[in-house]
GUMIKE-249366 format. One record per atom (N, C-alpha, C): residue in one letter; x, y, z. Coordinates in steps of 0.2 Angstrom, whole numbers, padded with zeros to 4 digits, always signed. Layout:
N
aXYZ
...
# end
This chain:
371
m+0197+0012-0125
m+0194+0005-0125
m+0191+0004-0132
h+0193-0001-0136
h+0190-0002-0142
h+0186-0009-0142
i+0182-0010-0148
i+0179-0017-0149
i+0184-0022-0152
e+0184-0027-0148
e+0189-0032-0150
e+0186-0039-0153
r+0180-0040-0151
r+0176-0046-0153
r+0169-0046-0152
i+0165-0049-0157
i+0158-0049-0157
i+0156-0056-0158
d+0152-0059-0153
d+0149-0065-0154
d+0141-0064-0155
t+0138-0069-0159
t+0131-0068-0161
t+0128-0075-0159
f+0122-0074-0156
f+0118-0080-0154
f+0111-0079-0157
p+0109-0082-0163
p+0103-0083-0165
p+0099-0088-0162
l+0093-0087-0159
l+0090-0092-0155
l+0083-0093-0158
f+0081-0100-0158
f+0074-0102-0161
f+0071-0107-0157
y+0064-0106-0156
y+0060-0111-0152
y+0054-0112-0156
r+0052-0118-0158
r+0046-0120-0161
r+0041-0121-0156
l+0035-0118-0156
l+0030-0118-0151
l+0026-0125-0152
p+0026-0129-0147
p+0022-0135-0147
p+0014-0134-0148
k+0012-0128-0145
k+0005-0126-0146
k+0005-0119-0148
p+0004-0118-0155
p+0005-0111-0157
p-0001-0106-0154
y+0001-0100-0153
y-0004-0095-0151
y-0003-0089-0155
g-0008-0084-0154
g-0007-0078-0157
g-0012-0072-0155
d-0012-0067-0160
d-0016-0061-0159
d-0020-0060-0165
a-0022-0054-0166
a-0026-0052-0172
a-0022-0052-0178
n-0015-0052-0178
n-0011-0052-0183
n-0010-0059-0186
g-0012-0064-0182
g-0011-0071-0184
g-0008-0076-0179
i-0007-0082-0180
i-0005-0087-0175
i+0003-0088-0176
k+0006-0087-0170
k+0014-0088-0170
k+0015-0096-0169
k+0020-0098-0173
k+0022-0105-0173
k+0029-0106-0170
y+0032-0101-0169
y+0039-0101-0166
y+0040-0094-0162
r+0045-0094-0158
r+0048-0088-0155
r+0056-0088-0157
v+0058-0082-0158
v+0065-0081-0160
v+0068-0075-0156
c+0075-0075-0155
c+0078-0070-0152
c+0085-0070-0155
y+0088-0064-0155
y+0095-0063-0158
y+0099-0059-0153
l+0104-0062-0149
l+0108-0059-0144
l+0115-0058-0147
i+0118-0052-0145
i+0125-0052-0147
i+0129-0050-0141
r+0135-0052-0141
r+0140-0050-0135
r+0146-0047-0138
i+0147-0041-0136
i+0153-0037-0138
i+0158-0037-0133
t+0164-0039-0134
t+0170-0039-0129
t+0175-0034-0131
s+0177-0030-0126
s+0181-0024-0127
s+0189-0026-0127
s+0193-0022-0128
s+0200-0023-0128
s+0202-0025-0121
e+0198-0023-0116
e+0200-0024-0109
e+0196-0030-0106
g+0193-0034-0110
g+0190-0040-0108
g+0183-0039-0105
i+0180-0033-0106
i+0174-0032-0103
i+0168-0033-0108
e+0163-0037-0106
e+0158-0039-0111
e+0151-0035-0110
g+0148-0034-0115
g+0141-0030-0116
g+0137-0034-0120
w+0130-0035-0118
w+0126-0039-0121
w+0120-0035-0124
g+0118-0037-0130
g+0112-0033-0134
g+0108-0038-0137
e+0102-0035-0139
e+0097-0040-0142
e+0093-0036-0147
c+0091-0040-0152
c+0086-0037-0157
c+0082-0043-0160
a+0077-0041-0164
a+0072-0047-0166
a+0070-0045-0173
d+0071-0050-0178
d+0069-0049-0185
d+0069-0056-0188
w+0069-0057-0194
w+0070-0063-0198
w+0077-0065-0197
l+0078-0071-0194
l+0085-0073-0192
l+0090-0073-0197
p+0088-0076-0203
p+0093-0076-0209
p+0095-0069-0211
t+0091-0065-0211
t+0093-0058-0213
t+0097-0055-0208
l+0095-0055-0201
l+0100-0053-0196
l+0107-0056-0196
h+0107-0062-0196
h+0113-0066-0196
h+0118-0064-0201
l+0115-0064-0207
l+0119-0062-0213
l+0122-0055-0212
g+0117-0050-0210
g+0119-0043-0209
g+0125-0042-0204
f+0125-0046-0199
f+0130-0045-0194
f+0136-0048-0196
q+0136-0054-0199
q+0142-0058-0201
q+0146-0054-0207
e+0142-0051-0212
e+0145-0049-0218
e+0147-0041-0217
r+0143-0037-0213
r+0143-0030-0214
r+0144-0027-0207
i+0140-0029-0202
i+0140-0025-0196
i+0146-0027-0191
i+0148-0033-0191
i+0154-0035-0187
i+0160-0033-0190
p+0162-0033-0196
p+0168-0030-0199
p+0168-0023-0198
y+0162-0019-0198
y+0162-0012-0196
y+0164-0011-0189
l+0161-0015-0185
l+0162-0013-0177
l+0169-0015-0175
l+0172-0020-0177
l+0179-0022-0175
l+0184-0016-0175
g+0187-0014-0169
g+0192-0009-0169
g+0189-0002-0167
k+0183-0001-0167
k+0180+0005-0166
k+0180+0006-0158
s+0180+0013-0156
s+0180+0015-0149
s+0173+0013-0146
v+0173+0010-0140
v+0167+0009-0137
v+0163+0015-0135
y+0167+0021-0135
y+0164+0027-0133
y+0161+0031-0138
e+0161+0028-0144
e+0158+0032-0150
e+0151+0029-0151
r+0148+0027-0146
r+0141+0024-0147
r+0136+0027-0151
k+0135+0033-0151
k+0130+0037-0155
k+0132+0037-0162
k+0138+0038-0164
k+0140+0038-0171
k+0139+0031-0174
i+0141+0026-0170
i+0141+0019-0172
i+0134+0017-0173
v+0130+0018-0168
v+0123+0016-0169
v+0119+0019-0174
t+0121+0026-0176
t+0118+0029-0181
t+0119+0026-0188
t+0126+0024-0188
t+0128+0021-0195
t+0125+0014-0196
v+0125+0010-0190
v+0122+0003-0191
v+0114+0004-0192
h+0111+0009-0189
h+0104+0010-0191
h+0102+0011-0198
k+0106+0014-0202
k+0105+0015-0209
k+0105+0008-0213
w+0109+0004-0210
w+0109-0003-0213
w+0104-0008-0211
h+0103-0008-0205
h+0097-0012-0202
h+0095-0009-0195
s+0089-0006-0195
s+0087-0003-0189
s+0086-0008-0183
r+0084-0014-0184
r+0083-0018-0179
r+0090-0020-0176
a+0095-0021-0180
a+0102-0023-0178
a+0105-0018-0173
a+0103-0011-0175
a+0106-0006-0171
a+0104-0006-0164
a+0098-0009-0162
a+0096-0009-0155
a+0100-0014-0151
a+0103-0019-0154
a+0107-0024-0151
a+0114-0021-0149
v+0116-0017-0154
v+0123-0014-0154
v+0123-0008-0148
d+0117-0005-0148
d+0116+0001-0144
d+0116-0002-0136
m+0113-0007-0135
m+0112-0010-0129
m+0119-0013-0126
a+0123-0016-0131
a+0129-0019-0129
a+0134-0014-0127
l+0134-0008-0131
l+0139-0003-0130
l+0137+0001-0124
t+0131+0001-0122
t+0129+0005-0116
t+0131+0001-0110
e+0130-0006-0110
e+0132-0010-0105
e+0140-0009-0104
l+0144-0010-0109
l+0151-0009-0109
l+0153-0003-0105
a+0150+0003-0107
a+0152+0009-0104
a+0150+0009-0097
a+0144+0006-0095
a+0142+0006-0088
a+0147+0002-0084
k+0149-0004-0087
k+0154-0008-0083
k+0160-0005-0082
r+0163-0002-0088
r+0169+0001-0087
r+0170+0007-0082
a+0164+0010-0081
a+0164+0015-0076
a+0162+0013-0069
g+0160+0006-0068
g+0158+0003-0062
g+0151+0005-0060
l+0147+0007-0065
l+0140+0009-0064
l+0135+0004-0066
t+0129+0005-0063
t+0123+0002-0066
t+0121+0006-0072
v+0116+0003-0076
v+0114+0006-0082
v+0110+0012-0080
c+0106+0012-0074
c+0102+0017-0072
c+0107+0023-0069
e+0112+0021-0066
e+0117+0026-0064
e+0120+0030-0070
l+0122+0026-0075
l+0124+0029-0081
l+0119+0034-0084
w+0113+0033-0083
w+0108+0037-0086
w+0106+0043-0081
g+0109+0043-0076
g+0108+0049-0071
g+0105+0047-0065
g+0103+0040-0064
g+0100+0038-0057
g+0093+0037-0058
a+0091+0032-0053
a+0084+0029-0053
a+0080+0033-0048
y+0073+0034-0049
y+0069+0036-0045
y+0066+0031-0040
r+0066+0025-0042
r+0063+0019-0039
r+0067+0013-0039
e+0066+0008-0035
e+0070+0002-0035
e+0066-0004-0038
s+0060-0003-0039
s+0056-0008-0043
s+0051-0005-0047
v+0049-0008-0052
v+0044-0006-0057
v+0038-0011-0058
p+0032-0009-0059
p+0027-0014-0060
p+0027-0016-0067
v+0024-0022-0068
v+0023-0025-0074
v+0016-0028-0075
y+0014-0029-0081
y+0008-0032-0082
y+0009-0039-0086
a+0005-0044-0085
a+0005-0050-0088
a+0002-0049-0095
s+0006-0051-0101
s+0003-0050-0107
s+0002-0056-0111
f-0004-0057-0113
f-0006-0064-0116
f-0007-0063-0124
q-0006-0069-0127
q-0008-0069-0134
q-0014-0074-0134
s-0020-0071-0134
s-0026-0074-0132
s-0029-0080-0136
y-0027-0080-0143
y-0030-0085-0147
y-0025-0091-0149
s-0028-0096-0151
s-0025-0102-0153
s-0029-0106-0158
e-0026-0111-0161
e-0029-0115-0167
e-0034-0119-0164
d-0035-0120-0157
d-0040-0125-0154
d-0046-0121-0154
p-0052-0125-0156
p-0058-0122-0155
p-0060-0120-0148
e-0057-0123-0143
e-0058-0121-0136
e-0053-0116-0134
w-0051-0111-0138
w-0046-0106-0136
w-0049-0102-0130
p-0055-0100-0129
p-0057-0096-0124
p-0056-0100-0117
k-0057-0106-0117
k-0056-0110-0111
k-0048-0110-0109
q-0044-0111-0114
q-0037-0111-0113
q-0035-0104-0111
s-0038-0099-0113
s-0036-0092-0111
s-0038-0091-0104
l-0044-0093-0102
l-0046-0092-0095
l-0041-0096-0090
l-0039-0102-0092
l-0034-0105-0088
l-0028-0102-0087
a-0025-0099-0092
a-0019-0095-0092
a-0020-0089-0088
v-0025-0085-0089
v-0027-0079-0085
v-0027-0081-0077
e-0030-0087-0076
e-0031-0089-0069
e-0024-0090-0066
e-0020-0093-0070
e-0013-0095-0067
e-0009-0089-0066
a-0010-0084-0070
a-0006-0077-0069
a-0009-0074-0063
a-0015-0074-0062
a-0018-0071-0056
a-0015-0075-0049
k-0014-0081-0050
k-0011-0085-0044
k-0004-0083-0043
d-0001-0081-0049
d+0006-0079-0048
d+0007-0072-0046
g+0002-0069-0044
g+0002-0062-0041
g+0002-0056-0046
f+0000-0058-0052
f-0001-0052-0057
f-0007-0048-0055
t-0007-0042-0054
t-0013-0038-0053
t-0015-0033-0059
r-0011-0034-0064
r-0012-0031-0071
r-0011-0036-0076
m-0016-0036-0081
m-0015-0040-0087
m-0017-0037-0093
k-0015-0039-0099
k-0017-0037-0106
k-0019-0043-0110
l-0025-0043-0113
l-0028-0048-0117
l-0029-0045-0124
k-0029-0050-0129
k-0030-0048-0136
k-0037-0048-0138
i-0039-0044-0142
i-0046-0044-0145
i-0044-0042-0153
g-0049-0042-0157
g-0049-0040-0164
g-0047-0046-0168
g-0046-0052-0166
g-0044-0058-0170
g-0050-0062-0171
k-0055-0061-0168
k-0062-0065-0169
k-0067-0059-0170
s-0073-0062-0170
s-0079-0057-0171
s-0079-0053-0164
i-0082-0047-0165
i-0083-0043-0159
i-0087-0046-0154
s-0092-0050-0156
s-0097-0054-0151
s-0093-0059-0148
d-0088-0063-0151
d-0084-0068-0148
d-0079-0065-0143
d-0076-0060-0145
d-0071-0057-0141
d-0075-0054-0135
q-0080-0051-0135
q-0084-0048-0130
q-0086-0054-0125
k-0088-0059-0127
k-0090-0065-0123
k-0084-0067-0119
h-0078-0068-0123
h-0072-0070-0120
h-0070-0065-0114
i-0070-0059-0115
i-0068-0054-0110
i-0073-0054-0104
n-0079-0055-0106
n-0084-0055-0101
n-0083-0061-0096
k-0081-0067-0099
k-0079-0072-0094
k-0073-0071-0090
v-0068-0068-0093
v-0062-0066-0090
v-0064-0061-0084
q-0068-0056-0085
q-0070-0052-0080
q-0074-0056-0074
g-0078-0060-0076
g-0081-0064-0071
g-0076-0069-0067
l-0071-0071-0070
l-0066-0075-0067
l-0062-0071-0062
l-0060-0065-0064
l-0056-0061-0060
l-0060-0057-0055
e-0067-0057-0056
e-0071-0053-0052
e-0069-0045-0052
q-0066-0043-0058
q-0064-0036-0059
q-0059-0034-0054
k-0056-0038-0051
k-0051-0036-0046
k-0044-0035-0049
v-0043-0037-0055
v-0037-0036-0058
v-0038-0031-0064
e-0033-0026-0064
e-0034-0021-0070
e-0032-0024-0076
l-0036-0022-0081
l-0036-0025-0088
l-0034-0020-0093
a-0030-0022-0098
a-0029-0018-0104
a-0032-0023-0110
l-0035-0020-0115
l-0037-0024-0121
l-0033-0021-0127
d-0030-0026-0131
d-0026-0024-0137
d-0029-0027-0143
a-0031-0022-0148
a-0034-0025-0154
a-0030-0025-0160
n-0023-0023-0159
n-0018-0024-0164
n-0021-0021-0171
q-0024-0015-0170
q-0026-0011-0176
q-0031-0014-0180
s-0036-0018-0177
s-0040-0022-0181
s-0047-0019-0183
y-0049-0013-0180
y-0055-0010-0181
y-0055-0004-0185
d-0061-0002-0187
d-0062+0005-0189
d-0066+0009-0183
l-0067+0015-0184
l-0070+0019-0179
l-0077+0016-0176
p-0082+0015-0181
p-0088+0012-0178
p-0087+0005-0175
a-0083+0001-0177
a-0082-0005-0174
a-0079-0004-0167
a-0074+0000-0166
a-0071+0001-0160
a-0076+0004-0155
m-0081+0008-0157
m-0086+0011-0153
m-0091+0006-0150
e-0091+0000-0154
e-0096-0006-0151
e-0093-0008-0145
w-0087-0007-0143
w-0085-0009-0136
w-0086-0004-0131
n-0089+0002-0132
n-0089+0007-0127
n-0094+0006-0122
a-0099+0003-0123
a-0104+0002-0118
a-0101-0003-0113
l-0098-0009-0115
l-0095-0013-0111
l-0090-0010-0107
l-0085-0007-0110
l-0080-0004-0107
l-0082+0001-0101
n-0087+0005-0103
n-0090+0009-0098
n-0093+0006-0092
a-0095+0000-0092
a-0097-0004-0087
a-0092-0007-0082
w-0086-0007-0085
w-0080-0010-0081
w-0075-0005-0078
p-0075-0005-0072
p-0071+0000-0069
p-0063-0001-0069
n-0062-0008-0071
n-0055-0010-0070
n-0051-0010-0076
i-0053-0006-0082
i-0050-0006-0088
i-0044-0001-0088
m-0038-0003-0089
m-0032+0002-0089
m-0032+0006-0096
w-0033+0003-0101
w-0033+0006-0108
w-0035+0001-0113
l-0037+0004-0119
l-0039+0001-0125
l-0033+0002-0130
e-0030-0003-0132
e-0023-0002-0136
e-0025-0003-0143
e-0023+0002-0147
e-0023+0002-0155
e-0029-0002-0158
p-0035+0001-0156
p-0041-0002-0160
p-0041+0000-0167
l-0038+0006-0169
l-0037+0008-0176
l-0030+0008-0179
e-0029+0008-0185
e-0023+0009-0188
e-0020+0016-0185
v-0013+0015-0183
v-0010+0021-0179
v-0010+0027-0184
k-0009+0026-0190
k-0008+0031-0195
k-0014+0036-0195
h-0020+0034-0193
h-0026+0038-0193
h-0027+0042-0187
v-0023+0047-0186
v-0022+0051-0180
v-0028+0055-0179
a-0031+0058-0184
a-0037+0062-0183
a-0043+0057-0181
e-0044+0051-0183
e-0049+0047-0181
e-0048+0045-0174
y-0041+0044-0172
y-0040+0042-0165
y-0042+0048-0160
a-0040+0054-0162
a-0042+0060-0158
a-0050+0060-0157
l-0054+0059-0163
l-0061+0058-0162
l-0063+0053-0158
l-0060+0047-0159
l-0062+0041-0154
l-0060+0043-0147
r-0055+0046-0146
r-0053+0048-0139
r-0058+0052-0136
s-0061+0057-0140
s-0066+0061-0137
s-0073+0058-0135
r-0074+0052-0138
r-0080+0048-0137
r-0079+0042-0133
m-0073+0039-0132
m-0072+0033-0129
m-0072+0034-0121
c-0074+0030-0117
c-0075+0031-0110
c-0068+0028-0106
v-0064+0025-0110
v-0057+0023-0107
v-0051+0026-0110
p-0046+0026-0107
p-0040+0029-0111
p-0038+0024-0117
l-0035+0028-0122
l-0032+0025-0128
l-0024+0024-0127
a-0022+0019-0130
a-0014+0018-0130
a-0012+0016-0137
g-0006+0017-0138
g-0003+0015-0145
g+0004+0018-0146
g+0007+0015-0152
g+0013+0018-0154
g+0019+0013-0154
e+0018+0006-0153
e+0023+0002-0152
e+0028+0001-0158
n+0025+0003-0164
n+0029+0002-0170
n+0032+0009-0173
v+0031+0014-0169
v+0034+0020-0171
v+0042+0020-0170
k+0045+0022-0176
k+0052+0021-0176
k+0057+0026-0174
a+0054+0032-0173
a+0058+0038-0170
a+0053+0042-0166
s+0056+0045-0161
s+0052+0049-0156
s+0049+0055-0160
v+0052+0058-0165
v+0049+0063-0168
v+0042+0061-0172
d+0042+0055-0173
d+0036+0053-0176
d+0030+0052-0172
y+0031+0053-0165
y+0025+0054-0160
y+0022+0061-0160
i+0026+0066-0163
i+0023+0073-0163
i+0016+0074-0165
p+0014+0071-0171
p+0007+0072-0174
p+0003+0068-0169
i+0004+0063-0166
i+0000+0059-0161
i-0001+0064-0155
l+0005+0067-0153
l+0004+0071-0146
l+0001+0077-0148
t+0002+0081-0153
t-0001+0087-0154
t-0008+0087-0156
e-0011+0081-0158
e-0018+0080-0160
e-0021+0077-0154
h-0018+0075-0148
h-0021+0073-0142
h-0024+0066-0144
a-0021+0062-0148
a-0024+0055-0150
a-0024+0050-0145
f-0019+0050-0141
f-0018+0044-0136
f-0018+0047-0129
d-0019+0043-0124
d-0018+0044-0117
d-0011+0041-0115
f-0009+0035-0118
f-0003+0032-0116
f+0001+0031-0123
l+0007+0032-0122
l+0012+0030-0128
l+0015+0023-0126
t+0016+0019-0131
t+0018+0012-0130
t+0025+0011-0134
p+0030+0014-0133
p+0036+0014-0137
p+0040+0007-0135
d+0043+0004-0140
d+0047-0002-0139
d+0054-0001-0141
p+0059-0002-0136
p+0066-0001-0137
p+0069-0004-0143
m+0066-0010-0145
m+0069-0013-0151
m+0066-0011-0158
h+0062-0006-0157
h+0059-0004-0164
h+0061+0003-0165
m+0065+0007-0161
m+0066+0014-0161
m+0074+0015-0164
e+0075+0021-0165
e+0082+0022-0168
e+0088+0021-0164
s+0086+0022-0157
s+0092+0021-0152
s+0089+0021-0145
l+0093+0019-0140
l+0090+0019-0133
l+0089+0026-0131
d+0093+0031-0134
d+0092+0038-0132
d+0086+0040-0135
d+0084+0038-0141
d+0078+0040-0144
d+0072+0037-0141
y+0073+0031-0138
y+0068+0028-0135
y+0066+0031-0128
r+0071+0033-0125
r+0070+0037-0118
r+0068+0044-0120
h+0069+0047-0125
h+0067+0053-0127
h+0059+0053-0128
s+0057+0047-0131
s+0049+0046-0132
s+0046+0046-0125
l+0049+0043-0120
l+0046+0043-0114
l+0045+0050-0111
q+0051+0053-0112
q+0051+0060-0109
q+0046+0065-0113
l+0045+0063-0119
l+0040+0067-0123
l+0033+0066-0120
a+0032+0060-0119
a+0025+0058-0116
a+0024+0063-0109
r+0029+0063-0105
r+0029+0067-0099
r+0028+0075-0101
d+0032+0077-0106
d+0031+0084-0108
d+0024+0086-0111
f+0021+0081-0114
f+0014+0082-0116
f+0009+0080-0111
g+0011+0079-0105
g+0006+0077-0100
g+0003+0070-0101
l+0006+0065-0105
l+0004+0059-0106
l+0008+0054-0102
r+0005+0048-0102
r+0009+0042-0098
r+0012+0038-0104
a+0017+0034-0102
a+0020+0029-0106
a+0021+0022-0103
t+0018+0017-0107
t+0019+0010-0104
t+0022+0006-0110
p+0028+0004-0109
p+0032+0001-0114
p+0030-0005-0117
h+0030-0006-0123
h+0029-0012-0127
h+0035-0016-0127
d+0035-0023-0124
d+0041-0027-0124
d+0040-0034-0125
y+0035-0036-0130
y+0033-0043-0130
y+0039-0047-0133
d+0043-0044-0137
d+0048-0048-0141
d+0055-0049-0139
g+0056-0046-0133
g+0063-0047-0130
g+0064-0047-0123
v+0068-0051-0120
v+0069-0052-0113
v+0074-0046-0111
l+0080-0045-0115
l+0085-0040-0113
l+0082-0033-0115
a+0078-0032-0120
a+0075-0026-0122
a+0070-0024-0116
r+0066-0029-0113
r+0062-0028-0108
r+0066-0025-0102
l+0072-0028-0100
l+0076-0026-0095
l+0078-0019-0096
y+0079-0017-0102
y+0081-0010-0103
y+0075-0005-0102
s+0069-0008-0104
s+0063-0004-0102
s+0062-0003-0095
l+0063-0008-0091
l+0063-0007-0084
l+0068-0002-0081
f+0074-0002-0084
f+0079+0003-0082
f+0076+0010-0084
a+0073+0011-0090
a+0071+0017-0092
a+0065+0020-0087
q+0060+0015-0086
q+0055+0017-0081
q+0057+0019-0074
a+0062+0015-0072
a+0065+0017-0065
a+0068+0024-0065
c+0071+0026-0071
c+0074+0033-0072
c+0069+0038-0074
l+0063+0036-0075
l+0058+0041-0078
l+0054+0045-0072
p+0054+0051-0072
p+0050+0055-0067
p+0043+0052-0066
p+0040+0052-0060
p+0033+0050-0059
p+0028+0054-0063
w+0023+0051-0066
w+0018+0055-0070
w+0013+0059-0065
s+0013+0058-0059
s+0009+0062-0054
s+0012+0065-0049
k+0011+0072-0047
k+0014+0075-0042
k+0011+0072-0035
m+0005+0070-0036
m+0002+0068-0030
m+0004+0061-0027
e+0007+0057-0032
e+0010+0050-0030
e+0017+0050-0032
s+0022+0051-0027
s+0029+0052-0029
s+0032+0046-0032
n+0029+0040-0031
n+0032+0034-0034
n+0028+0031-0040
s+0023+0035-0043
s+0019+0033-0048
s+0022+0032-0054
i+0022+0026-0057
i+0025+0024-0063
i+0021+0019-0067
e+0021+0020-0074
e+0017+0015-0078
e+0020+0008-0078
p+0016+0003-0079
p+0019-0004-0080
p+0022-0005-0086
v+0027-0010-0086
v+0030-0013-0092
v+0027-0020-0094
e+0027-0021-0100
e+0024-0027-0103
e+0028-0033-0101
w+0025-0039-0099
w+0028-0045-0097
w+0025-0051-0100
d+0029-0054-0105
d+0026-0059-0109
d+0026-0065-0104
v+0019-0068-0103
v+0018-0074-0099
v+0017-0080-0103
m+0017-0080-0110
m+0016-0085-0114
m+0022-0090-0114
d+0021-0096-0118
d+0026-0101-0119
d+0032-0098-0122
n+0037-0096-0119
n+0043-0093-0122
n+0049-0094-0117
p+0053-0099-0119
p+0059-0100-0115
p+0064-0095-0114
f+0064-0090-0119
f+0069-0085-0118
f+0068-0080-0113
t+0062-0080-0110
t+0061-0076-0104
t+0066-0078-0098
s+0068-0084-0098
s+0072-0086-0093
s+0080-0085-0094
l+0081-0082-0100
l+0089-0081-0101
l+0092-0076-0096
i+0088-0072-0092
i+0091-0068-0087
i+0087-0070-0081
p+0090-0070-0075
p+0087-0071-0069
p+0083-0065-0066
v+0078-0063-0069
v+0074-0057-0067
v+0067-0060-0068
s+0063-0059-0063
s+0056-0061-0063
s+0052-0057-0058
p+0045-0056-0060
p+0041-0052-0056
p+0039-0056-0049
c+0038-0052-0044
c+0035-0054-0038
c+0029-0050-0036
q+0023-0052-0036
q+0017-0049-0034
q+0016-0043-0039
g+0018-0044-0046
g+0017-0039-0051
g+0022-0034-0051
e+0028-0034-0048
e+0033-0029-0048
e+0040-0033-0049
v+0044-0029-0052
v+0051-0032-0054
v+0056-0027-0050
r+0060-0030-0046
r+0066-0026-0043
r+0071-0025-0048
i+0074-0019-0048
i+0079-0017-0053
i+0086-0020-0051
p+0089-0024-0055
p+0096-0027-0053
p+0101-0021-0052
q+0105-0022-0047
q+0110-0017-0044
q+0117-0018-0046
g+0119-0023-0050
g+0126-0024-0052
g+0128-0020-0057
a+0134-0020-0059
a+0137-0015-0064
a+0134-0018-0071
g+0133-0013-0075
g+0130-0014-0082
g+0123-0016-0081
i+0121-0022-0084
i+0114-0024-0083
i+0112-0027-0076
g+0118-0029-0073
g+0117-0032-0066
g+0115-0039-0066
v+0115-0043-0071
v+0113-0050-0071
v+0118-0053-0077
e+0118-0060-0076
e+0122-0064-0081
e+0117-0068-0086
i+0119-0068-0092
i+0115-0072-0097
i+0116-0079-0096
d+0111-0083-0097
d+0112-0091-0096
d+0115-0093-0102
l+0121-0095-0102
l+0125-0097-0108
l+0123-0104-0110
d+0121-0108-0105
d+0119-0115-0107
d+0112-0114-0112
m+0108-0110-0110
m+0102-0109-0114
m+0103-0107-0121
l+0108-0102-0121
l+0110-0100-0128
l+0112-0105-0133
q+0116-0110-0130
q+0118-0116-0134
q+0112-0121-0135
h+0108-0121-0131
h+0102-0126-0131
h+0097-0124-0137
y+0096-0117-0137
y+0091-0115-0142
y+0094-0111-0148
r+0101-0113-0149
r+0104-0109-0155
r+0101-0112-0161
w+0099-0107-0165
w+0096-0109-0172
w+0101-0112-0176
d+0099-0118-0180
d+0104-0122-0184
d+0105-0119-0191
g+0101-0114-0193
g+0102-0111-0199
g+0097-0113-0204
n+0093-0118-0203
n+0088-0120-0207
n+0082-0115-0208
s+0079-0116-0213
s+0073-0112-0214
s+0068-0114-0210
y+0064-0109-0207
y+0058-0110-0203
y+0052-0107-0205
# end
């Protein structure tokens, strides 16, 4: 079975009300999907994210000509080659070839990977807390309240984009709204140094519902993280931009984090992504996937979490939650998978088990203009 056709779907959505985190305000959301069709007419879908003009040109001029005629079963070799040209594009090719192999065998992705431990996986509502509106804290509270009404029992909010005082006032109001009945993670997007991060310790110590503090420092400062972990009263998480599982080794050996946060669209391959999850287990850590930028990538994270052994022998079904984007993002609806009471049931059909909304692909197709 060889690759006969590749279709690309660059998608673009301009946000009517921009939002963001400590890295800045987002004015649009983008998505890049590919569909690989085999010589037997079987289709596999993949996703990546980057600057659309670069991705699209790379696929049209180099990646697609390379892929045509290749055996579907040479996935590792193909993905390694594409990764040398464009690391983000390799993620899409890997997903598509994985689904093709699963469909050809009549298996789900989880079955292709050796079988699932569980039929559902928890998720947490992930917010981009800031906006250009001076009343952003009120808007944030309304969004948090809505997510709570939708049944989310875990949430992640952003800090680090405003002063520590303003952020602490915001999170205090969130805690008051939720009455500390919802588990919270706080993500600083590498905004602080060690003394600034420690300014959160007293508040965090007073809140029993904190899941973790995510990337308060630059991730490259492993020794500082190890020191911070010895002083901080809550777990530390990070690593969403690590590109290869081997790059987690310094973090793991220095005991810098309690949670790893790998992203399947940022790593060398799905195999390497799953290896990073297993590395966390091997070092006695937990892993909670970062999946803010992709709906299909998030589905693969759910598959991987379903196949990951539990982190606790005392709780046979214990598994860490996956990030779920609850902001204004129409691409979330590209596949018919959604949480119910903070959990997502794993699709059971062959391949990814769901169909992509083709009408949405046409509606949000990028017109090629600069953005």
